[in-house]
C-alpha positions, 0 to 999 in steps of 0.5 A: 538500516532496518528491515522494512520488507513487510509480510502479508499479516503485517500489511493486513495489520495495517489495513485493520488499523487504518479502517479503525479497531471497533473494540477495546482489543485490537485483535490477533492480526494487529496484536501479533504485528503491532511490536514490529510495526511500532518499531518501524514507526508504522503504528503508534499507541496513544495515550489512551491505549488506542493503536493509530497509524503514523504517516509512514504507515499511511504512506506505505499502504498507499504506495502498496495500493498504487503497486497493486492498481498498476498491476490490475491495470496491466491485465485490465485497461478497465480496472476500477481505481481509487480517486487518490491513486488515479490522480497520483499515478496520473501526476507521475505519468505512469498512466494515461487515459484511453479514448474509449475509457480506462486507463493504460500503463505508459512506458514509465509505468511498465518500467516501474512495474518491471522494476518492482517485480525484479526487486521482489524477485531478488529479495526471495 
């Protein structure tokens, strides 16, 4: 099994590719990480030489946004969430709307956040 634990620099490279590379060269961050990320099937080169995200790369970035949103809601129920993240976390019963506005973590959401933190501690 491949080691798919990504560094912050690799996540940044994925995000830069998601936003779109505006020039002919991808840049230092993408260049440093492109080989590993393409090996993990998160990036791919098109026939015309451009670098694009694969579906797997898009999913990895989306899950990272969901995890960051759970952490933000744990600290501030009024934290702003992207619409797609809000919809996903609501459907999965990780968050619930509050009467005064904003969202609170459900028991399932807190358990998921604790489990993620526990897994990160074990990897270190």
